C-alpha positions as CSV (number, residue, x, y, z in Angstrom):
1,M,120.5,-189.1,16.4
2,E,120.3,-191.4,13.4
3,L,121.1,-190.3,9.9
4,E,117.6,-191.3,8.8
5,D,116.0,-189.0,11.4
6,L,118.2,-186.1,10.3
7,V,117.1,-186.6,6.7
8,R,113.5,-186.5,7.8
9,L,114.0,-183.4,9.9
10,R,115.7,-181.7,7.0
11,R,112.7,-182.5,4.8
12,A,110.5,-180.7,7.3
13,R,112.9,-177.8,7.6
14,D,113.1,-177.5,3.8
15,L,109.3,-177.3,3.7
16,M,109.4,-174.4,6.2
17,D,112.0,-172.7,4.0
18,R,109.9,-173.1,0.8
19,E,106.4,-172.6,2.2
20,Y,107.0,-170.2,5.2
21,E,103.9,-168.2,4.2
22,K,101.6,-171.1,4.7
23,A,99.9,-172.1,7.9
24,L,102.4,-174.8,9.0
25,D,102.0,-176.4,12.4
26,V,103.9,-179.0,14.3
27,P,101.5,-181.9,13.6
28,E,101.8,-181.2,9.8
29,L,105.6,-180.9,10.0
30,A,105.8,-184.1,12.0
31,R,103.8,-185.9,9.3
32,V,106.3,-184.7,6.7
33,A,109.2,-186.0,8.9
34,L,107.3,-189.3,9.6
35,M,107.4,-188.7,13.4
36,S,105.0,-188.1,16.2
37,P,104.6,-184.4,17.0
38,G,106.4,-184.6,20.4
39,H,109.3,-186.6,19.0
40,F,109.5,-184.2,16.1
41,S,109.7,-181.2,18.3
42,R,112.3,-182.6,20.6
43,S,114.4,-184.0,17.7
44,F,114.2,-180.7,15.7
45,R,115.4,-178.7,18.7
46,A,118.2,-181.2,19.3
47,A,119.3,-181.2,15.7
48,F,118.9,-177.5,14.8
49,G,119.2,-175.7,18.2
50,E,115.7,-174.1,18.1
51,T,112.1,-175.1,18.1
52,P,110.2,-175.6,14.8
53,Y,108.1,-172.5,15.6
54,S,111.2,-170.4,16.2
55,Y,112.8,-171.6,13.0
56,L,109.7,-170.8,11.0
57,M,109.3,-167.4,12.5
58,T,112.9,-166.6,11.7
59,R,112.3,-167.5,8.1
60,R,109.2,-165.3,8.0
61,I,111.0,-162.4,9.6
62,E,113.9,-162.8,7.2
63,R,111.5,-162.6,4.2
64,A,109.6,-159.7,5.9
65,K,112.9,-157.7,6.1
66,A,113.4,-158.1,2.3
67,L,109.8,-157.0,1.6
68,L,110.0,-154.0,4.0
69,R,113.3,-152.9,2.3
70,R,111.5,-152.7,-1.0
71,G,109.2,-150.1,0.6
72,D,106.1,-150.7,-1.6
73,L,104.1,-152.7,0.9
74,S,102.6,-151.7,4.2
75,V,103.7,-153.4,7.4
76,T,100.3,-155.1,7.5
77,D,100.6,-156.3,3.9
78,V,104.1,-157.7,4.7
79,C,102.8,-159.4,7.9
80,F,100.1,-161.4,5.9
81,A,102.4,-162.0,2.9
82,V,104.9,-163.9,5.1
83,G,102.2,-166.1,6.7
84,C,101.6,-164.3,10.0
85,T,98.0,-163.9,11.1
86,S,98.4,-161.3,13.9
87,L,100.0,-157.9,13.3
88,G,100.7,-157.6,17.0
89,S,102.5,-160.9,17.2
90,F,104.4,-160.2,14.0
91,S,105.5,-156.8,15.2
92,S,106.6,-158.1,18.6
93,R,108.6,-161.0,17.0
94,F,110.1,-158.7,14.4
95,T,111.2,-156.2,17.0
96,E,112.6,-159.1,19.2
97,L,114.7,-160.5,16.3
98,V,115.7,-157.4,14.4
99,G,116.0,-154.9,17.3
100,E,113.6,-152.3,15.8
101,S,109.9,-152.2,14.8
102,P,108.9,-153.2,11.3
103,S,107.7,-149.6,10.7
104,A,111.1,-148.2,11.8
105,Y,112.9,-150.8,9.7
106,R,110.8,-149.9,6.6
107,A,111.2,-146.2,7.1
108,R,115.0,-146.1,7.3
109,R,117.4,-146.2,4.3
110,H,118.7,-149.5,3.1
111,D,121.0,-148.5,0.2
112,E,124.2,-149.2,2.2
113,G,123.9,-152.9,1.1
114,A,122.7,-152.2,-2.5
115,A,126.0,-153.2,-4.0
116,I,126.3,-156.4,-2.0
117,P,125.3,-159.6,-3.8
118,A,122.0,-161.0,-2.6
119,C,123.6,-164.3,-1.3
120,I,126.0,-162.3,0.9
121,A,123.4,-159.8,2.0
122,K,121.1,-162.7,3.1
123,I,123.8,-163.9,5.5
124,H,124.4,-160.5,7.1
125,T,120.7,-159.5,7.3
126,R,119.4,-162.8,8.8
127,P,117.6,-162.2,12.0
128,V,119.1,-163.6,15.1
129,R,117.3,-164.1,18.4
130,N,118.4,-161.5,20.9
131,G,119.6,-164.3,23.3
132,E,122.0,-165.5,20.6
133,A,123.0,-162.0,19.5
134,R,124.5,-160.8,22.8
135,P,126.2,-163.0,25.3
136,S,124.8,-162.5,28.8
137,S,126.8,-160.4,31.2
138,P,128.7,-162.4,33.9
139,P,127.0,-162.1,37.3
140,I,128.2,-159.4,39.6
141,A,129.9,-160.9,42.6
């Protein structure tokens, strides 16, 4: 992959990082990267190891975790605040990435990380897709 393509892909990724709560779709992100939608999707996955949608949802869930830890917003309010339009899809994706439902995550205590600087806490609380979190078991012979 050429350096110029990586710069364009980073521009689109940076947009997702900054404006995760907006309705971003592949055609719009591809325009930012000056690529066709198909080429953008393939190149993004090759460069960053996941699809643009998966990357955007990870950013949204990451932000949702922070809002849920505060405890002053409902799960529905958090869902819409991070740019999701379906509570069911948000809850399913949250559970897939975090390992517990948004309601359960919001209800439990989070003061164990209160003394950790935010930049470090962000690294340790970043959601990881379940497929990446646990290596698959070797097949039984």
